[in-house]
C-alpha positions, 0 to 999 in steps of 0.5 A: 058404939060410935065416939062422936067426941074426945072427953078429955085426955089421960097426960091433963087428968092427976092420976088419983081420977082415973085411979081404979078404972078399968083402962082398954087402949085403942093403939094407932100409929101416928098416920092413922091419929090424922082420920077423923073416921075410922073402925077401931079395936081395944087392947080388950076386942071391943070394937068403935067407929070413930065420928069425930067432929073438929072443934072450928080453929082446930085441925081435930086430931088426935092424940096420945092419951085422947080419952075416948070414954069414960064412965064411973068403971070405964076409961077408952084411951088413945095409944101412940105408937113410935114414930121412926125419926130423925132428930136433927140438932144444927150447932148454929143459925146457918146451919138450920136455914139449911137443913130447914131450906133442903128439908123444905126442899123435899117437903117433910113436916118438922117440929120444933122443940126448946132446951125446956122440951123431953128433948132438952136442946133445941132440936127439929124433927122429921120421920126418919128418910133415909134420903134426909138422913143422908144429907145430914150425913153430907153436912156433918150436921149433929142427929139422931134417929130415935123412935118418939109418939111424937105429940103432933102426928105429921102429915102428909104436905100438900103442894104445887109447883 
């Protein structure tokens, strides 16, 4: 089967709407969410070809809970593996600036979350990197290493000097 579009997201639907449907998962690492063309296999052994087109103005990346196929009896859903991340919680604006500048020089992409997020604090999250962890220890900036399913995949940062 060739899938050319995402038909919804499980996390945005009422649970009753999908209750009783046979559910298959396509388990992907975060790095695979940015690939629009790929061959995948469900947890039930069904092979699928993904050939996804990005909507104008969108990145077109897959997300946890994306529904690849749905009919009256079946669902095929994306399930994202947790990513090894550093959750950084600077105490001051100056600390945040120092950390952001240093990590930016390493071309590490960051995602930012507010106090109303699942982190329940204002934090910056980056993929785990031992040099970033060493920097945070040296600067004595509060952080923790966690496994998280990220809402947006980290992309490789393109740059030139």
